[in-house]
PDB file of N, CA, C and O in Angstrom, chain B, residues numbered from 101:
ATOM      1  N   MET B 101     -16.760   2.984  -2.681  1.00  0.00           N
ATOM      2  CA  MET B 101     -17.381   1.625  -3.536  1.00  0.00           C
ATOM      3  C   MET B 101     -18.616   1.090  -2.817  1.00  0.00           C
ATOM      4  O   MET B 101     -18.622   1.335  -1.611  1.00  0.00           O
ATOM      5  N   SER B 102     -19.308   0.642  -3.130  1.00  0.00           N
ATOM      6  CA  SER B 102     -20.480   0.018  -2.565  1.00  0.00           C
ATOM      7  C   SER B 102     -20.074  -1.680  -2.322  1.00  0.00           C
ATOM      8  O   SER B 102     -19.292  -2.309  -3.035  1.00  0.00           O
ATOM      9  N   THR B 103     -20.751  -2.171  -1.244  1.00  0.00           N
ATOM     10  CA  THR B 103     -20.439  -3.723  -1.032  1.00  0.00           C
ATOM     11  C   THR B 103     -20.737  -4.374  -1.854  1.00  0.00           C
ATOM     12  O   THR B 103     -20.112  -5.434  -1.818  1.00  0.00           O
ATOM     13  N   ASP B 104     -21.540  -4.290  -2.791  1.00  0.00           N
ATOM     14  CA  ASP B 104     -21.798  -5.282  -3.469  1.00  0.00           C
ATOM     15  C   ASP B 104     -20.830  -5.521  -4.779  1.00  0.00           C
ATOM     16  O   ASP B 104     -20.803  -6.615  -5.342  1.00  0.00           O
ATOM     17  N   ARG B 105     -19.993  -4.338  -5.241  1.00  0.00           N
ATOM     18  CA  ARG B 105     -18.798  -4.251  -6.035  1.00  0.00           C
ATOM     19  C   ARG B 105     -17.570  -4.529  -5.416  1.00  0.00           C
ATOM     20  O   ARG B 105     -16.593  -4.955  -6.032  1.00  0.00           O
ATOM     21  N   ILE B 106     -17.603  -4.238  -3.900  1.00  0.00           N
ATOM     22  CA  ILE B 106     -16.496  -5.032  -3.305  1.00  0.00           C
ATOM     23  C   ILE B 106     -16.258  -6.531  -3.217  1.00  0.00           C
ATOM     24  O   ILE B 106     -15.218  -7.159  -3.416  1.00  0.00           O
ATOM     25  N   LEU B 107     -17.674  -7.026  -2.812  1.00  0.00           N
ATOM     26  CA  LEU B 107     -17.844  -8.566  -3.011  1.00  0.00           C
ATOM     27  C   LEU B 107     -17.311  -8.987  -4.243  1.00  0.00           C
ATOM     28  O   LEU B 107     -16.293  -9.671  -4.345  1.00  0.00           O
ATOM     29  N   ASN B 108     -18.166  -8.478  -5.411  1.00  0.00           N
ATOM     30  CA  ASN B 108     -17.650  -8.710  -6.828  1.00  0.00           C
ATOM     31  C   ASN B 108     -16.228  -9.082  -7.102  1.00  0.00           C
ATOM     32  O   ASN B 108     -15.747 -10.109  -7.581  1.00  0.00           O
ATOM     33  N   LYS B 109     -15.633  -7.870  -6.631  1.00  0.00           N
ATOM     34  CA  LYS B 109     -13.885  -8.008  -7.052  1.00  0.00           C
ATOM     35  C   LYS B 109     -13.558  -8.673  -6.224  1.00  0.00           C
ATOM     36  O   LYS B 109     -12.362  -8.818  -6.478  1.00  0.00           O
ATOM     37  N   LEU B 110     -13.819  -9.383  -5.105  1.00  0.00           N
ATOM     38  CA  LEU B 110     -13.115 -10.239  -4.339  1.00  0.00           C
ATOM     39  C   LEU B 110     -13.273 -11.324  -4.481  1.00  0.00           C
ATOM     40  O   LEU B 110     -12.406 -12.190  -4.364  1.00  0.00           O
ATOM     41  N   ILE B 111     -14.726 -11.528  -4.838  1.00  0.00           N
ATOM     42  CA  ILE B 111     -15.030 -13.161  -5.370  1.00  0.00           C
ATOM     43  C   ILE B 111     -14.635 -13.387  -6.709  1.00  0.00           C
ATOM     44  O   ILE B 111     -14.212 -14.518  -6.948  1.00  0.00           O
ATOM     45  N   LYS B 112     -14.679 -12.461  -7.763  1.00  0.00           N
ATOM     46  CA  LYS B 112     -13.913 -12.488  -9.092  1.00  0.00           C
ATOM     47  C   LYS B 112     -12.494 -12.786  -8.889  1.00  0.00           C
ATOM     48  O   LYS B 112     -12.005 -13.798  -9.391  1.00  0.00           O
ATOM     49  N   GLY B 113     -11.735 -11.896  -8.121  1.00  0.00           N
ATOM     50  CA  GLY B 113     -10.078 -11.892  -7.652  1.00  0.00           C
ATOM     51  C   GLY B 113      -9.949 -13.509  -7.111  1.00  0.00           C
ATOM     52  O   GLY B 113      -8.842 -14.032  -7.244  1.00  0.00           O
ATOM     53  N   LEU B 114     -10.911 -14.210  -6.581  1.00  0.00           N
ATOM     54  CA  LEU B 114     -10.257 -15.634  -6.317  1.00  0.00           C
ATOM     55  C   LEU B 114     -10.487 -16.706  -7.478  1.00  0.00           C
ATOM     56  O   LEU B 114      -9.967 -17.821  -7.427  1.00  0.00           O
ATOM     57  N   GLY B 115     -11.162 -16.360  -8.346  1.00  0.00           N
ATOM     58  CA  GLY B 115     -11.257 -17.255  -9.267  1.00  0.00           C
ATOM     59  C   GLY B 115     -12.432 -17.537 -10.075  1.00  0.00           C
ATOM     60  O   GLY B 115     -12.464 -18.110 -11.165  1.00  0.00           O
ATOM     61  N   TYR B 116     -13.429 -17.043  -9.372  1.00  0.00           N
ATOM     62  CA  TYR B 116     -14.864 -17.460  -9.648  1.00  0.00           C
ATOM     63  C   TYR B 116     -15.136 -17.029 -11.027  1.00  0.00           C
ATOM     64  O   TYR B 116     -14.675 -15.944 -11.381  1.00  0.00           O
ATOM     65  N   HIS B 117     -15.955 -17.869 -12.008  1.00  0.00           N
ATOM     66  CA  HIS B 117     -16.103 -17.852 -13.510  1.00  0.00           C
ATOM     67  C   HIS B 117     -17.597 -17.459 -13.314  1.00  0.00           C
ATOM     68  O   HIS B 117     -17.898 -16.709 -14.242  1.00  0.00           O
ATOM     69  N   GLY B 118     -18.581 -17.649 -12.538  1.00  0.00           N
ATOM     70  CA  GLY B 118     -19.588 -17.511 -13.054  1.00  0.00           C
ATOM     71  C   GLY B 118     -20.337 -16.303 -12.984  1.00  0.00           C
ATOM     72  O   GLY B 118     -19.647 -15.356 -12.606  1.00  0.00           O
ATOM     73  N   ASP B 119     -21.663 -15.999 -13.254  1.00  0.00           N
ATOM     74  CA  ASP B 119     -22.150 -14.334 -13.437  1.00  0.00           C
ATOM     75  C   ASP B 119     -22.694 -14.223 -12.257  1.00  0.00           C
ATOM     76  O   ASP B 119     -23.523 -14.989 -11.765  1.00  0.00           O
ATOM     77  N   ILE B 120     -22.025 -12.831 -11.568  1.00  0.00           N
ATOM     78  CA  ILE B 120     -22.276 -12.486 -10.598  1.00  0.00           C
ATOM     79  C   ILE B 120     -22.286 -11.024 -10.462  1.00  0.00           C
ATOM     80  O   ILE B 120     -21.446 -10.290 -10.981  1.00  0.00           O
ATOM     81  N   GLY B 121     -23.340 -10.607  -9.693  1.00  0.00           N
ATOM     82  CA  GLY B 121     -23.564  -8.837 -10.118  1.00  0.00           C
ATOM     83  C   GLY B 121     -24.135  -8.187  -9.053  1.00  0.00           C
ATOM     84  O   GLY B 121     -24.067  -8.715  -7.943  1.00  0.00           O
ATOM     85  N   TYR B 122     -24.751  -7.009  -9.215  1.00  0.00           N
ATOM     86  CA  TYR B 122     -25.593  -6.510  -8.098  1.00  0.00           C
ATOM     87  C   TYR B 122     -27.035  -7.355  -7.831  1.00  0.00           C
ATOM     88  O   TYR B 122     -27.536  -7.316  -6.707  1.00  0.00           O
ATOM     89  N   HIS B 123     -27.490  -7.902  -8.607  1.00  0.00           N
ATOM     90  CA  HIS B 123     -28.964  -8.515  -8.417  1.00  0.00           C
ATOM     91  C   HIS B 123     -28.393 -10.028  -7.568  1.00  0.00           C
ATOM     92  O   HIS B 123     -29.091 -10.429  -6.636  1.00  0.00           O
ATOM     93  N   THR B 124     -27.185 -10.771  -7.923  1.00  0.00           N
ATOM     94  CA  THR B 124     -26.898 -11.853  -7.158  1.00  0.00           C
ATOM     95  C   THR B 124     -26.958 -11.557  -5.756  1.00  0.00           C
ATOM     96  O   THR B 124     -27.207 -12.513  -5.020  1.00  0.00           O
ATOM     97  N   PHE B 125     -26.755 -10.261  -5.154  1.00  0.00           N
ATOM     98  CA  PHE B 125     -26.467 -10.042  -3.612  1.00  0.00           C
ATOM     99  C   PHE B 125     -27.573  -9.534  -3.172  1.00  0.00           C
ATOM    100  O   PHE B 125     -27.678  -9.595  -1.947  1.00  0.00           O
ATOM    101  N   LEU B 126     -28.503  -9.017  -3.766  1.00  0.00           N
ATOM    102  CA  LEU B 126     -30.091  -8.620  -3.569  1.00  0.00           C
ATOM    103  C   LEU B 126     -30.929  -9.659  -3.442  1.00  0.00           C
ATOM    104  O   LEU B 126     -31.591  -9.839  -2.420  1.00  0.00           O
ATOM    105  N   TYR B 127     -30.974 -10.549  -4.631  1.00  0.00           N
ATOM    106  CA  TYR B 127     -32.140 -11.442  -4.624  1.00  0.00           C
ATOM    107  C   TYR B 127     -31.415 -12.886  -5.029  1.00  0.00           C
ATOM    108  O   TYR B 127     -31.349 -13.518  -6.084  1.00  0.00           O
ATOM    109  N   TRP B 128     -30.891 -13.110  -3.659  1.00  0.00           N
ATOM    110  CA  TRP B 128     -30.545 -14.711  -3.707  1.00  0.00           C
ATOM    111  C   TRP B 128     -31.379 -15.615  -4.231  1.00  0.00           C
ATOM    112  O   TRP B 128     -32.517 -15.480  -3.779  1.00  0.00           O
ATOM    113  N   ASN B 129     -31.217 -16.842  -5.327  1.00  0.00           N
ATOM    114  CA  ASN B 129     -32.021 -18.018  -4.765  1.00  0.00           C
ATOM    115  C   ASN B 129     -30.826 -18.996  -4.556  1.00  0.00           C
ATOM    116  O   ASN B 129     -29.610 -18.860  -4.691  1.00  0.00           O
ATOM    117  N   ASP B 130     -31.658 -20.079  -4.158  1.00  0.00           N
ATOM    118  CA  ASP B 130     -30.737 -21.153  -3.459  1.00  0.00           C
ATOM    119  C   ASP B 130     -29.627 -21.936  -4.353  1.00  0.00           C
ATOM    120  O   ASP B 130     -28.748 -22.565  -3.765  1.00  0.00           O
ATOM    121  N   VAL B 131     -29.672 -21.890  -6.053  1.00  0.00           N
ATOM    122  CA  VAL B 131     -28.761 -22.727  -6.650  1.00  0.00           C
ATOM    123  C   VAL B 131     -27.750 -21.421  -6.745  1.00  0.00           C
ATOM    124  O   VAL B 131     -26.547 -21.626  -6.583  1.00  0.00           O
ATOM    125  N   GLU B 132     -28.229 -20.070  -7.007  1.00  0.00           N
ATOM    126  CA  GLU B 132     -27.121 -19.244  -6.898  1.00  0.00           C
ATOM    127  C   GLU B 132     -26.070 -19.215  -5.360  1.00  0.00           C
ATOM    128  O   GLU B 132     -24.845 -19.343  -5.337  1.00  0.00           O
ATOM    129  N   LEU B 133     -26.789 -19.056  -4.431  1.00  0.00           N
ATOM    130  CA  LEU B 133     -26.282 -19.134  -3.094  1.00  0.00           C
ATOM    131  C   LEU B 133     -25.121 -20.393  -2.876  1.00  0.00           C
ATOM    132  O   LEU B 133     -24.011 -20.301  -2.352  1.00  0.00           O
ATOM    133  N   ARG B 134     -25.741 -21.509  -3.429  1.00  0.00           N
ATOM    134  CA  ARG B 134     -25.135 -22.832  -2.970  1.00  0.00           C
ATOM    135  C   ARG B 134     -23.719 -22.707  -4.320  1.00  0.00           C
ATOM    136  O   ARG B 134     -22.536 -22.792  -3.990  1.00  0.00           O
ATOM    137  N   ARG B 135     -24.003 -22.574  -5.258  1.00  0.00           N
ATOM    138  CA  ARG B 135     -22.934 -21.939  -6.116  1.00  0.00           C
ATOM    139  C   ARG B 135     -21.749 -21.146  -5.828  1.00  0.00           C
ATOM    140  O   ARG B 135     -20.636 -21.598  -6.098  1.00  0.00           O
ATOM    141  N   VAL B 136     -21.884 -20.136  -5.365  1.00  0.00           N
ATOM    142  CA  VAL B 136     -21.073 -19.031  -4.631  1.00  0.00           C
ATOM    143  C   VAL B 136     -20.364 -19.621  -3.500  1.00  0.00           C
ATOM    144  O   VAL B 136     -19.133 -19.642  -3.522  1.00  0.00           O
ATOM    145  N   LEU B 137     -21.061 -20.139  -2.442  1.00  0.00           N
ATOM    146  CA  LEU B 137     -20.619 -20.757  -1.230  1.00  0.00           C
ATOM    147  C   LEU B 137     -19.712 -21.927  -1.502  1.00  0.00           C
ATOM    148  O   LEU B 137     -18.678 -22.001  -0.837  1.00  0.00           O
ATOM    149  N   MET B 138     -19.973 -22.840  -2.393  1.00  0.00           N
ATOM    150  CA  MET B 138     -19.150 -24.332  -2.637  1.00  0.00           C
ATOM    151  C   MET B 138     -17.964 -23.652  -3.018  1.00  0.00           C
ATOM    152  O   MET B 138     -16.862 -23.769  -2.482  1.00  0.00           O
ATOM    153  N   PHE B 139     -18.413 -22.599  -4.432  1.00  0.00           N
ATOM    154  CA  PHE B 139     -16.557 -22.144  -4.613  1.00  0.00           C
ATOM    155  C   PHE B 139     -15.916 -21.434  -3.490  1.00  0.00           C
ATOM    156  O   PHE B 139     -14.695 -21.280  -3.466  1.00  0.00           O
ATOM    157  N   LEU B 140     -16.654 -21.019  -2.606  1.00  0.00           N
ATOM    158  CA  LEU B 140     -15.790 -20.313  -1.600  1.00  0.00           C
ATOM    159  C   LEU B 140     -15.477 -21.051  -0.866  1.00  0.00           C
ATOM    160  O   LEU B 140     -14.322 -20.764  -0.554  1.00  0.00           O
ATOM    161  N   VAL B 141     -15.874 -22.083  -0.231  1.00  0.00           N
ATOM    162  CA  VAL B 141     -15.618 -23.304   0.657  1.00  0.00           C
ATOM    163  C   VAL B 141     -14.394 -24.382   0.203  1.00  0.00           C
ATOM    164  O   VAL B 141     -13.621 -25.067   0.873  1.00  0.00           O
ATOM    165  N   ASP B 142     -14.587 -24.202  -1.289  1.00  0.00           N
ATOM    166  CA  ASP B 142     -13.431 -24.849  -2.018  1.00  0.00           C
ATOM    167  C   ASP B 142     -12.505 -24.116  -1.874  1.00  0.00           C
ATOM    168  O   ASP B 142     -11.457 -24.753  -1.769  1.00  0.00           O
ATOM    169  N   ARG B 143     -12.350 -22.790  -1.803  1.00  0.00           N
ATOM    170  CA  ARG B 143     -10.981 -21.938  -1.931  1.00  0.00           C
ATOM    171  C   ARG B 143     -10.146 -21.780  -0.369  1.00  0.00           C
ATOM    172  O   ARG B 143      -9.067 -21.206  -0.227  1.00  0.00           O
ATOM    173  N   LEU B 144     -10.910 -22.413   0.678  1.00  0.00           N
ATOM    174  CA  LEU B 144     -10.134 -22.524   2.049  1.00  0.00           C
ATOM    175  C   LEU B 144      -9.379 -23.391   1.786  1.00  0.00           C
ATOM    176  O   LEU B 144      -9.596 -24.344   1.037  1.00  0.00           O
ATOM    177  N   PRO B 145      -8.282 -23.118   2.455  1.00  0.00           N
ATOM    178  CA  PRO B 145      -7.044 -23.769   2.409  1.00  0.00           C
ATOM    179  C   PRO B 145      -7.073 -25.172   3.234  1.00  0.00           C
ATOM    180  O   PRO B 145      -7.442 -25.166   4.408  1.00  0.00           O
ATOM    181  N   LYS B 146      -6.661 -26.412   2.565  1.00  0.00           N
ATOM    182  CA  LYS B 146      -7.017 -27.484   3.196  1.00  0.00           C
ATOM    183  C   LYS B 146      -6.246 -27.724   4.468  1.00  0.00           C
ATOM    184  O   LYS B 146      -6.763 -28.296   5.428  1.00  0.00           O
ATOM    185  N   GLU B 147      -4.933 -27.258   4.468  1.00  0.00           N
ATOM    186  CA  GLU B 147      -3.975 -27.488   5.655  1.00  0.00           C
ATOM    187  C   GLU B 147      -3.120 -26.169   5.680  1.00  0.00           C
ATOM    188  O   GLU B 147      -3.084 -25.563   4.610  1.00  0.00           O
ATOM    189  N   HIS B 148      -2.476 -25.672   6.659  1.00  0.00           N
ATOM    190  CA  HIS B 148      -1.706 -24.575   6.689  1.00  0.00           C
ATOM    191  C   HIS B 148      -0.414 -24.884   6.200  1.00  0.00           C
ATOM    192  O   HIS B 148       0.415 -25.604   6.757  1.00  0.00           O
ATOM    193  N   SER B 149      -0.263 -24.076   4.731  1.00  0.00           N
ATOM    194  CA  SER B 149       0.950 -24.481   4.148  1.00  0.00           C
ATOM    195  C   SER B 149       1.651 -23.142   3.538  1.00  0.00           C
ATOM    196  O   SER B 149       2.255 -23.191   2.466  1.00  0.00           O
ATOM    197  N   GLY B 150       1.555 -22.209   4.127  1.00  0.00           N
ATOM    198  CA  GLY B 150       1.770 -20.889   3.960  1.00  0.00           C
ATOM    199  C   GLY B 150       0.760 -19.623   4.161  1.00  0.00           C
ATOM    200  O   GLY B 150      -0.417 -19.632   4.520  1.00  0.00           O
ATOM    201  N   SER B 151       1.829 -18.252   3.723  1.00  0.00           N
ATOM    202  CA  SER B 151       1.238 -17.445   3.994  1.00  0.00           C
ATOM    203  C   SER B 151       0.260 -16.581   2.907  1.00  0.00           C
ATOM    204  O   SER B 151      -0.413 -15.577   3.140  1.00  0.00           O
ATOM    205  N   ALA B 152       0.423 -17.338   1.624  1.00  0.00           N
ATOM    206  CA  ALA B 152      -0.789 -17.157   0.671  1.00  0.00           C
ATOM    207  C   ALA B 152      -1.768 -17.912   1.018  1.00  0.00           C
ATOM    208  O   ALA B 152      -2.840 -17.323   1.161  1.00  0.00           O
ATOM    209  N   ASP B 153      -1.757 -19.104   1.216  1.00  0.00           N
ATOM    210  CA  ASP B 153      -2.944 -19.799   1.575  1.00  0.00           C
ATOM    211  C   ASP B 153      -3.945 -19.254   2.796  1.00  0.00           C
ATOM    212  O   ASP B 153      -5.174 -19.317   2.817  1.00  0.00           O
ATOM    213  N   GLN B 154      -3.112 -18.737   3.735  1.00  0.00           N
ATOM    214  CA  GLN B 154      -3.798 -18.148   4.732  1.00  0.00           C
ATOM    215  C   GLN B 154      -4.178 -16.727   4.395  1.00  0.00           C
ATOM    216  O   GLN B 154      -5.247 -16.480   4.954  1.00  0.00           O
ATOM    217  N   SER B 155      -3.733 -15.687   3.702  1.00  0.00           N
ATOM    218  CA  SER B 155      -4.643 -14.762   2.907  1.00  0.00           C
ATOM    219  C   SER B 155      -5.538 -14.897   2.232  1.00  0.00           C
ATOM    220  O   SER B 155      -6.537 -14.184   2.330  1.00  0.00           O
ATOM    221  N   VAL B 156      -5.400 -15.951   1.278  1.00  0.00           N
ATOM    222  CA  VAL B 156      -6.946 -16.440   0.875  1.00  0.00           C
ATOM    223  C   VAL B 156      -7.838 -17.048   1.659  1.00  0.00           C
ATOM    224  O   VAL B 156      -9.034 -16.976   1.376  1.00  0.00           O
ATOM    225  N   GLY B 157      -7.445 -17.668   2.646  1.00  0.00           N
ATOM    226  CA  GLY B 157      -8.613 -18.243   3.546  1.00  0.00           C
ATOM    227  C   GLY B 157      -8.983 -17.084   4.570  1.00  0.00           C
ATOM    228  O   GLY B 157      -9.809 -17.288   5.460  1.00  0.00           O
ATOM    229  N   ASN B 158      -8.441 -16.049   4.437  1.00  0.00           N
ATOM    230  CA  ASN B 158      -8.803 -14.839   5.479  1.00  0.00           C
ATOM    231  C   ASN B 158      -9.586 -14.144   4.489  1.00  0.00           C
ATOM    232  O   ASN B 158     -10.754 -13.943   4.820  1.00  0.00           O
ATOM    233  N   THR B 159      -9.275 -13.783   3.502  1.00  0.00           N
ATOM    234  CA  THR B 159     -10.456 -13.580   2.295  1.00  0.00           C
ATOM    235  C   THR B 159     -11.645 -14.168   2.231  1.00  0.00           C
ATOM    236  O   THR B 159     -12.723 -13.582   2.334  1.00  0.00           O
ATOM    237  N   VAL B 160     -11.457 -15.510   2.034  1.00  0.00           N
ATOM    238  CA  VAL B 160     -12.820 -16.026   1.993  1.00  0.00           C
ATOM    239  C   VAL B 160     -13.784 -16.074   3.267  1.00  0.00           C
ATOM    240  O   VAL B 160     -15.013 -16.129   3.235  1.00  0.00           O
ATOM    241  N   THR B 161     -12.988 -16.042   4.356  1.00  0.00           N
ATOM    242  CA  THR B 161     -13.757 -16.123   5.151  1.00  0.00           C
ATOM    243  C   THR B 161     -14.460 -14.588   5.901  1.00  0.00           C
ATOM    244  O   THR B 161     -15.264 -14.443   6.822  1.00  0.00           O
ATOM    245  N   TYR B 162     -13.859 -13.768   5.177  1.00  0.00           N
ATOM    246  CA  TYR B 162     -14.437 -12.325   5.252  1.00  0.00           C
ATOM    247  C   TYR B 162     -15.679 -12.188   4.473  1.00  0.00           C
ATOM    248  O   TYR B 162     -16.709 -11.660   4.893  1.00  0.00           O
ATOM    249  N   ILE B 163     -15.505 -12.698   3.318  1.00  0.00           N
ATOM    250  CA  ILE B 163     -16.690 -12.873   2.055  1.00  0.00           C
ATOM    251  C   ILE B 163     -17.881 -13.575   2.838  1.00  0.00           C
ATOM    252  O   ILE B 163     -18.992 -13.047   2.879  1.00  0.00           O
ATOM    253  N   ILE B 164     -17.568 -14.952   3.542  1.00  0.00           N
ATOM    254  CA  ILE B 164     -18.675 -15.847   3.907  1.00  0.00           C
ATOM    255  C   ILE B 164     -19.314 -14.893   4.952  1.00  0.00           C
ATOM    256  O   ILE B 164     -20.524 -14.667   4.948  1.00  0.00           O
ATOM    257  N   TYR B 165     -18.426 -14.323   5.879  1.00  0.00           N
ATOM    258  CA  TYR B 165     -18.967 -13.511   7.153  1.00  0.00           C
ATOM    259  C   TYR B 165     -19.763 -12.406   6.442  1.00  0.00           C
ATOM    260  O   TYR B 165     -20.862 -12.306   6.988  1.00  0.00           O
ATOM    261  N   ILE B 166     -19.623 -11.578   5.472  1.00  0.00           N
ATOM    262  CA  ILE B 166     -20.515 -10.255   5.002  1.00  0.00           C
ATOM    263  C   ILE B 166     -21.470 -11.217   4.720  1.00  0.00           C
ATOM    264  O   ILE B 166     -22.376 -11.208   5.554  1.00  0.00           O
ATOM    265  N   LEU B 167     -21.630 -12.281   3.594  1.00  0.00           N
ATOM    266  CA  LEU B 167     -22.549 -12.718   2.953  1.00  0.00           C
ATOM    267  C   LEU B 167     -23.608 -13.099   4.216  1.00  0.00           C
ATOM    268  O   LEU B 167     -24.709 -12.562   4.342  1.00  0.00           O
ATOM    269  N   VAL B 168     -23.184 -13.904   4.926  1.00  0.00           N
ATOM    270  CA  VAL B 168     -24.399 -14.027   6.159  1.00  0.00           C
ATOM    271  C   VAL B 168     -24.794 -13.032   6.903  1.00  0.00           C
ATOM    272  O   VAL B 168     -25.965 -13.091   7.279  1.00  0.00           O
ATOM    273  N   LEU B 169     -24.132 -12.082   7.250  1.00  0.00           N
ATOM    274  CA  LEU B 169     -24.782 -10.724   8.022  1.00  0.00           C
ATOM    275  C   LEU B 169     -25.687 -10.333   7.364  1.00  0.00           C
ATOM    276  O   LEU B 169     -26.494  -9.663   8.009  1.00  0.00           O
ATOM    277  N   ASN B 170     -25.951 -10.489   6.132  1.00  0.00           N
ATOM    278  CA  ASN B 170     -26.671  -9.578   5.149  1.00  0.00           C
ATOM    279  C   ASN B 170     -27.734 -10.165   4.694  1.00  0.00           C
ATOM    280  O   ASN B 170     -28.457  -9.588   3.881  1.00  0.00           O
TER     281      ASN B 170
END
């Protein structure tokens, strides 16, 4: 499975309802990038309250890490 498909599944799995596809990861524009990053930051747990929050936090951190490295 390609990186763009993995990112798409992870981000959609976190509840993102915006349009996200292959072009999103290759040709970022400021509006799309900000929208996705704001969504991901909002999904980070505010406080450590359990393993489910930690799992979501780890997933979000992983996605942001991949996006920054590309």
